[in-house]
C-alpha positions as CSV (number, residue, x, y, z in Angstrom):
1,M,-37.9,62.9,-18.2
2,D,-34.5,64.4,-19.0
3,E,-32.7,61.5,-17.5
4,E,-30.6,59.2,-19.7
5,Y,-31.1,55.4,-19.5
6,D,-28.8,52.6,-20.6
7,V,-31.8,50.7,-22.0
8,I,-35.5,51.5,-22.5
9,V,-37.7,48.4,-22.7
10,L,-41.0,48.7,-24.5
11,G,-43.8,46.2,-23.8
12,T,-44.3,44.1,-20.7
13,G,-44.6,40.8,-22.5
14,L,-42.7,37.9,-21.0
15,K,-39.6,38.2,-23.1
16,E,-39.3,42.0,-22.5
17,C,-39.8,41.5,-18.7
18,I,-37.1,38.8,-18.4
19,L,-34.6,41.0,-20.3
20,S,-35.5,44.0,-18.2
21,G,-34.9,42.0,-15.0
22,L,-31.6,40.5,-16.3
23,L,-30.3,43.9,-17.4
24,S,-31.3,45.6,-14.1
25,V,-29.5,42.8,-12.1
26,D,-26.5,43.6,-14.3
27,G,-26.5,47.2,-13.0
28,L,-27.8,48.9,-16.1
29,K,-30.2,51.8,-15.7
30,V,-33.5,50.5,-17.2
31,L,-36.8,52.3,-18.0
32,H,-39.6,50.0,-18.9
33,M,-42.7,51.3,-20.6
34,D,-46.0,49.8,-22.0
35,R,-48.8,51.4,-23.9
36,N,-51.2,49.1,-22.0
37,D,-52.3,49.7,-18.4
38,Y,-51.7,46.1,-17.4
39,Y,-48.6,43.9,-17.2
40,G,-47.9,41.0,-19.5
41,G,-49.1,42.1,-22.9
42,E,-51.1,39.0,-23.6
43,S,-52.4,38.0,-20.1
44,T,-56.1,38.6,-19.7
45,S,-59.2,37.6,-17.8
46,L,-62.6,36.3,-18.9
47,N,-64.1,39.8,-19.2
48,L,-61.4,40.9,-21.5
49,L,-61.6,37.7,-23.4
50,W,-65.4,38.1,-23.9
51,K,-65.0,41.7,-25.0
52,R,-62.2,40.9,-27.4
53,F,-64.0,38.0,-29.2
54,K,-67.7,38.6,-28.6
55,G,-67.8,42.4,-28.6
56,N,-69.3,42.9,-25.1
57,D,-67.9,42.4,-21.6
58,K,-70.8,40.5,-20.0
59,P,-69.9,36.8,-20.0
60,P,-72.8,34.4,-19.3
61,A,-73.4,33.4,-15.7
62,H,-72.9,29.6,-16.3
63,L,-69.1,30.3,-16.8
64,G,-68.7,31.4,-13.1
65,S,-67.2,34.6,-11.8
66,S,-65.0,36.5,-14.2
67,R,-62.7,37.4,-11.2
68,D,-61.7,33.8,-11.0
69,Y,-60.3,33.6,-14.5
70,N,-56.7,34.3,-15.5
71,V,-56.4,33.4,-19.1
72,D,-53.0,33.6,-20.7
73,M,-53.3,34.4,-24.4
74,I,-49.9,32.8,-25.0
75,P,-50.0,29.9,-22.6
76,K,-46.8,27.9,-22.1
77,F,-45.6,25.3,-19.6
78,M,-42.0,25.3,-18.2
79,M,-39.7,22.4,-18.1
80,A,-38.9,21.8,-14.4
81,N,-35.1,21.8,-15.1
82,G,-35.3,23.9,-18.2
83,T,-33.6,27.1,-19.2
84,L,-36.4,29.4,-18.1
85,V,-36.4,28.0,-14.6
86,R,-32.6,28.5,-14.5
87,V,-33.1,32.1,-15.5
88,L,-35.7,32.5,-12.8
89,I,-33.3,31.1,-10.2
90,H,-30.3,33.2,-11.5
91,T,-32.4,36.4,-11.1
92,D,-34.0,35.2,-7.8
93,V,-37.5,35.8,-9.2
94,T,-38.6,32.4,-7.8
95,K,-39.2,34.1,-4.4
96,Y,-42.1,36.0,-5.9
97,L,-43.7,32.9,-7.6
98,N,-45.5,29.7,-6.6
99,F,-45.4,26.8,-9.0
100,K,-47.4,23.6,-9.3
101,V,-46.4,20.5,-11.3
102,V,-48.5,19.9,-14.5
103,D,-50.3,16.6,-14.3
104,G,-49.8,15.1,-17.7
105,S,-47.7,15.0,-20.8
106,H,-49.3,13.3,-23.7
107,V,-48.9,12.6,-27.4
108,F,-51.4,12.0,-30.2
109,N,-50.5,8.9,-32.2
110,K,-52.6,6.9,-34.7
111,G,-55.8,8.7,-33.7
112,K,-55.4,8.3,-29.9
113,V,-54.0,10.2,-27.0
114,H,-51.2,8.4,-25.1
115,K,-49.0,9.3,-22.1
116,V,-45.5,10.1,-23.3
117,P,-43.1,7.4,-22.1
118,A,-39.8,9.0,-21.1
119,T,-37.8,6.3,-19.4
120,D,-36.8,2.7,-20.2
121,M,-39.4,1.4,-17.7
122,E,-42.2,3.5,-19.1
123,A,-41.3,2.4,-22.6
124,L,-41.9,-1.2,-21.6
125,K,-45.4,-0.4,-20.4
126,S,-46.5,2.0,-23.2
127,P,-49.4,1.0,-25.5
128,L,-47.7,3.2,-28.1
129,M,-45.5,0.4,-29.2
130,G,-45.6,-3.4,-29.9
131,L,-43.5,-5.8,-27.9
132,F,-40.4,-5.8,-30.1
133,E,-40.5,-2.1,-30.6
134,K,-40.7,-1.7,-26.8
135,R,-37.4,-3.5,-26.4
136,R,-35.7,-1.4,-29.0
137,A,-37.1,1.8,-27.5
138,R,-35.9,0.6,-24.0
139,N,-32.4,0.2,-25.3
140,F,-32.5,3.6,-26.9
141,F,-33.7,5.2,-23.6
142,I,-31.0,3.4,-21.6
143,Y,-28.4,4.8,-23.9
144,V,-29.8,8.4,-23.5
145,Q,-30.1,8.1,-19.8
146,N,-26.5,6.9,-19.4
147,Y,-25.0,9.3,-21.9
148,N,-22.5,11.7,-20.5
149,E,-20.9,14.2,-22.8
150,S,-17.6,14.2,-20.9
151,D,-17.3,10.5,-20.5
152,P,-16.5,8.7,-23.9
153,K,-17.2,5.3,-22.2
154,T,-20.9,6.2,-22.4
155,H,-20.9,7.2,-26.1
156,G,-21.1,3.6,-27.5
157,G,-18.4,4.5,-30.1
158,M,-20.5,7.3,-31.6
159,D,-19.6,10.9,-31.9
160,L,-23.0,12.6,-31.5
161,T,-21.6,15.9,-32.8
162,R,-21.1,14.3,-36.2
163,V,-23.7,11.5,-36.3
164,T,-27.1,12.8,-37.5
165,T,-30.2,12.1,-35.4
166,R,-31.5,9.9,-38.3
167,E,-28.3,7.8,-38.3
168,F,-28.4,7.6,-34.5
169,I,-32.0,6.4,-34.3
170,A,-31.4,4.0,-37.2
171,K,-28.9,2.2,-35.0
172,Y,-31.8,1.2,-32.7
173,G,-34.2,0.2,-35.6
174,L,-37.0,2.3,-34.2
175,N,-40.1,2.7,-36.5
176,E,-41.5,6.0,-37.7
177,N,-44.2,6.3,-35.1
178,T,-41.7,5.9,-32.3
179,V,-39.4,8.4,-33.9
180,D,-42.3,10.8,-34.1
181,F,-43.1,10.9,-30.4
182,I,-39.5,10.9,-29.4
183,G,-38.6,13.8,-31.7
184,H,-41.7,15.9,-31.1
185,S,-43.0,15.2,-27.6
186,L,-39.7,14.4,-25.7
187,A,-37.1,16.4,-27.6
188,L,-39.8,19.0,-28.4
189,H,-38.6,19.7,-31.9
190,T,-41.2,21.7,-33.9
191,D,-40.5,20.1,-37.3
192,D,-38.5,17.2,-38.7
193,R,-35.3,19.2,-39.7
194,Y,-33.6,17.8,-36.6
195,L,-33.4,14.4,-38.2
196,D,-30.5,15.6,-40.4
197,E,-28.8,17.6,-37.7
198,P,-26.2,16.3,-35.2
199,A,-27.8,14.0,-32.7
200,L,-26.2,15.6,-29.6
201,D,-28.9,18.3,-29.4
202,T,-31.7,15.8,-29.5
203,V,-30.1,13.6,-26.8
204,K,-29.6,16.6,-24.6
205,R,-33.2,17.6,-25.1
206,I,-34.5,14.1,-24.1
207,K,-32.2,14.1,-21.1
208,L,-33.6,17.5,-20.0
209,Y,-37.1,16.0,-20.3
210,E,-36.2,12.9,-18.3
211,E,-34.4,14.9,-15.6
212,S,-37.3,17.4,-15.4
213,L,-39.8,14.5,-15.1
214,A,-37.7,12.9,-12.3
215,R,-37.4,16.3,-10.5
216,F,-40.8,16.4,-8.8
217,M,-41.9,12.8,-9.6
218,G,-45.1,14.2,-11.0
219,G,-47.0,13.0,-14.1
220,S,-45.1,15.4,-16.4
221,P,-41.8,17.3,-16.6
222,Y,-43.6,20.7,-16.7
223,I,-44.5,23.2,-14.0
224,Y,-46.8,26.3,-14.3
225,P,-47.2,29.2,-11.9
226,L,-50.3,29.5,-9.7
227,Y,-52.6,32.2,-11.2
228,G,-51.0,31.8,-14.6
229,L,-48.1,33.3,-16.6
230,G,-49.3,36.9,-15.8
231,E,-47.5,36.4,-12.5
232,L,-44.1,36.2,-14.3
233,P,-43.9,39.7,-15.9
234,Q,-45.0,41.2,-12.5
235,A,-42.3,39.2,-10.7
236,F,-39.7,40.5,-13.1
237,A,-41.1,44.0,-12.7
238,R,-40.6,43.7,-8.9
239,L,-37.1,42.4,-9.5
240,S,-36.2,45.3,-11.8
241,A,-37.6,47.8,-9.3
242,V,-35.4,46.3,-6.5
243,Y,-32.4,47.0,-8.7
244,G,-33.5,50.5,-9.5
245,G,-35.4,49.9,-12.8
246,T,-38.4,52.3,-13.5
247,Y,-41.8,51.0,-14.7
248,M,-44.4,53.1,-16.5
249,L,-47.7,51.6,-17.7
250,A,-50.4,53.2,-19.8
251,K,-47.8,55.3,-21.8
252,P,-49.5,56.0,-25.2
253,E,-47.6,55.9,-28.5
254,C,-44.0,55.3,-27.2
255,K,-42.4,56.5,-30.4
256,V,-38.7,55.4,-30.8
257,E,-36.5,58.4,-31.8
258,F,-33.3,58.0,-33.9
259,N,-30.3,60.4,-34.5
260,E,-29.0,61.5,-37.8
261,V,-27.0,58.2,-38.3
262,G,-30.0,56.0,-37.6
263,Q,-29.1,55.0,-34.1
264,V,-31.8,55.0,-31.4
265,C,-31.5,58.0,-29.1
266,G,-34.7,58.0,-27.0
267,V,-38.4,57.3,-26.7
268,T,-41.1,59.9,-26.8
269,S,-44.5,59.5,-25.0
270,E,-47.0,62.3,-24.1
271,G,-44.7,65.0,-25.5
272,E,-41.7,64.0,-23.3
273,T,-38.6,62.2,-24.5
274,A,-36.5,59.9,-22.4
275,K,-33.0,59.5,-23.7
276,C,-31.3,56.1,-24.0
277,K,-28.5,54.1,-25.7
278,K,-30.5,51.0,-26.5
279,V,-34.1,50.0,-27.0
280,V,-35.5,46.5,-26.4
281,C,-39.1,45.9,-27.6
282,D,-41.6,43.5,-29.1
283,P,-42.3,43.7,-32.9
284,S,-45.4,46.0,-32.5
285,Y,-43.3,49.0,-31.3
286,L,-41.0,49.0,-34.5
287,P,-43.2,47.7,-37.3
288,N,-40.9,49.0,-40.0
289,K,-38.0,46.9,-38.7
290,V,-39.7,43.5,-38.7
291,R,-41.2,41.1,-41.3
292,K,-44.1,38.7,-41.1
293,V,-42.9,35.1,-41.0
294,G,-46.1,33.2,-40.3
295,R,-49.3,33.1,-38.5
296,V,-50.6,31.1,-35.5
297,A,-54.2,29.8,-35.4
298,R,-55.6,29.0,-32.0
299,A,-58.8,28.1,-30.2
300,I,-59.5,28.9,-26.6
301,A,-62.1,26.7,-25.0
302,I,-63.8,26.8,-21.6
303,M,-65.0,23.4,-20.4
304,S,-66.5,21.7,-17.3
305,H,-64.3,18.6,-17.5
306,P,-60.7,17.6,-18.1
307,I,-59.6,16.6,-21.6
308,P,-60.8,13.0,-22.2
309,N,-58.2,10.2,-22.2
310,T,-55.6,12.2,-20.2
311,N,-56.2,10.3,-16.8
312,N,-58.4,13.1,-15.6
313,S,-55.5,15.5,-15.6
314,E,-56.3,19.0,-14.3
315,S,-53.4,20.4,-16.3
316,V,-51.9,18.7,-19.4
317,Q,-50.0,19.2,-22.6
318,V,-50.9,17.1,-25.7
319,I,-48.6,17.3,-28.7
320,L,-50.0,16.3,-32.1
321,P,-47.0,15.7,-34.4
322,Q,-47.3,17.0,-37.9
323,K,-47.0,13.5,-39.5
324,Q,-50.0,12.2,-37.5
325,L,-52.1,15.1,-38.9
326,G,-50.8,15.2,-42.4
327,C,-49.8,18.9,-41.9
328,K,-46.6,20.9,-42.1
329,S,-46.7,21.8,-38.4
330,D,-47.3,20.2,-35.1
331,M,-50.4,21.1,-33.2
332,Y,-50.4,21.8,-29.4
333,L,-53.0,21.3,-26.8
334,F,-52.7,23.0,-23.5
335,C,-55.1,22.6,-20.6
336,C,-55.2,24.3,-17.2
337,S,-57.9,24.7,-14.6
338,Y,-58.9,25.8,-11.1
339,S,-56.1,23.6,-9.8
340,H,-53.6,26.3,-10.9
341,N,-56.0,29.1,-9.9
342,V,-56.7,30.2,-13.5
343,A,-60.4,29.3,-13.6
344,P,-63.3,28.9,-11.1
345,K,-63.8,25.6,-9.3
346,G,-64.7,22.8,-11.8
347,K,-63.8,24.8,-14.9
348,F,-61.0,24.0,-17.4
349,I,-59.4,26.3,-20.0
350,A,-58.0,24.5,-23.1
351,F,-56.0,26.0,-25.9
352,V,-55.4,24.4,-29.3
353,S,-52.7,26.1,-31.4
354,T,-50.7,25.5,-34.6
355,E,-48.9,27.3,-37.3
356,A,-51.7,28.6,-39.6
357,E,-51.7,27.3,-43.2
358,T,-55.1,28.8,-44.2
359,N,-57.6,31.5,-43.1
360,D,-59.9,29.0,-41.5
361,P,-58.7,28.3,-37.9
362,E,-61.9,26.3,-37.1
363,K,-61.1,23.8,-39.8
364,E,-57.3,23.8,-39.3
365,L,-57.6,23.1,-35.5
366,K,-60.4,20.5,-35.9
367,A,-58.1,17.5,-35.0
368,G,-57.2,19.2,-31.7
369,I,-60.7,20.5,-30.9
370,D,-62.1,17.0,-31.5
371,L,-60.0,15.7,-28.5
372,L,-61.6,18.2,-26.1
373,G,-65.0,16.7,-25.8
374,Q,-68.0,18.9,-24.8
375,V,-67.0,22.6,-24.6
376,D,-69.0,25.4,-22.8
377,E,-67.6,28.2,-25.0
378,I,-65.0,28.4,-27.7
379,F,-63.2,31.4,-29.3
380,F,-61.1,31.4,-32.4
381,D,-58.2,33.6,-33.3
382,V,-55.3,34.0,-35.8
383,Y,-52.3,36.2,-35.1
384,D,-49.3,37.1,-37.2
385,R,-45.8,36.2,-36.3
386,F,-43.0,38.6,-36.9
387,E,-39.2,38.5,-36.6
388,P,-36.7,41.4,-36.7
389,V,-34.9,42.4,-40.0
390,N,-32.8,45.2,-38.5
391,E,-29.1,45.1,-37.7
392,P,-28.9,45.8,-33.9
393,S,-25.1,46.6,-34.1
394,L,-26.1,49.6,-36.3
395,D,-29.3,50.9,-34.8
396,N,-29.1,49.6,-31.2
397,C,-32.7,48.2,-31.5
398,F,-33.2,44.7,-30.0
399,I,-36.5,43.3,-31.1
400,S,-37.9,40.0,-29.9
401,N,-39.6,37.4,-32.2
402,S,-43.3,36.9,-31.9
403,Y,-44.5,33.9,-29.8
404,D,-44.8,30.6,-31.7
405,A,-47.5,28.0,-31.4
406,T,-45.7,25.8,-29.0
407,T,-47.1,25.3,-25.5
408,H,-43.7,25.1,-23.7
409,F,-41.0,27.7,-23.2
410,E,-38.0,26.2,-24.7
411,S,-38.0,28.3,-27.9
412,T,-39.1,31.5,-26.2
413,V,-36.3,31.5,-23.7
414,M,-33.7,30.7,-26.4
415,D,-34.7,34.0,-28.1
416,V,-34.4,35.9,-24.8
417,L,-30.9,34.5,-24.1
418,A,-29.7,35.3,-27.6
419,M,-31.0,38.9,-27.2
420,Y,-29.3,39.2,-23.9
421,T,-26.0,38.2,-25.4
422,M,-26.5,40.6,-28.3
423,I,-27.2,43.5,-25.9
424,T,-24.5,42.8,-23.4
425,G,-21.9,40.7,-25.1
426,K,-22.2,38.2,-22.2
427,N,-23.9,34.9,-21.6
428,V,-26.3,34.4,-18.7
429,D,-24.8,32.2,-16.0
430,L,-27.2,29.2,-15.9
431,S,-25.1,27.0,-13.5
432,V,-27.6,27.5,-10.7
433,D,-28.8,25.4,-7.8
434,L,-32.1,24.0,-9.2
435,S,-33.4,23.2,-5.7
436,A,-34.1,26.9,-5.3
437,A,-37.3,26.5,-7.4
438,S,-39.8,24.2,-5.8
439,A,-43.3,23.2,-7.0
440,T,-46.2,21.6,-5.2
441,E,-48.0,18.6,-6.6
442,E,-51.1,19.1,-4.5
């Protein structure tokens, strides 16, 4: 191992794999190592799930064959026209993946689950709003649909870089409930700080949702890979290999080495040190350079039916905005099934997740679990979230943030792109031909 690498990447979680692929495509010499003997960090099967939560690896027969399960521990859907899809196209990883459109996008409002209206026509039909509110919402959606940043004629006399979202929405007289589902299930904000920030970001987010929804004409703007997210790290591993990257799984310890001025100079595993100029890793590899910023509580349920009140969707996201729950954080419900090849025929896997405020995930997640109906098995888990506190320009260590509770990729991929820019000084070119990524609806 006396070769020197430009970058050593530690951990094969999704963020690390995307970065490894992007840096390899850029022509950097990359070595990618993981202490686990499988890709993906948090992708697992039923056997592993059973062992992790129940202490043995013999799941009961009524759950079907363990081989048919691909359970992502950090499950997230992708926006069809979103940033992650653009990164996948930019790197040409789409040729290794098959996507399928997610059936439904729903929101929890006043104790009930509703389909998220995303266009002026859907707003008119939605039971979320009364008659007059529908008209106001329709006018709001028409403005957003027609808005074009480079054409002042579409701005309605407003400068959205200066007007706050609160002021912008007030112009349409929308009530709190409507604002809630627009902000949290269309613009995908994770809290209410956006209301006092410039409205342009929120309008762009809603436009992305609408364009993604129109893209495949499915029931939601989301897509998800067949066989689950575990396919993504493997696809990036293939990409990295094509460009000369080296992968090593099951490498114990992976100790990061520093020189006398505190800069990274290599990684040691099994008595051998590989030299490098930079290290990219998840927080677990450099615990003394990160701080705990929160915890995520989640439940994983195996069921024999879709989530009730979601039009029998075989895959669906339901967002429960914080205001509807009286909590500080939104709750997210993710459901996938045999239709994406992540469970045996007739079985559904649902996740309920939120930012933990107590040590009692069962109680905290109750509002989401109550929406699931009858469950065959349920597992509870709380994990810590970390963020880096180091100064990468001094030590050349680039550490990703832990995954949040959201069930979509928008925040994850922003972290990746910011890290890429810090590492290379460049931005990823995301002006790609979106038709290069296709998804089936069947």
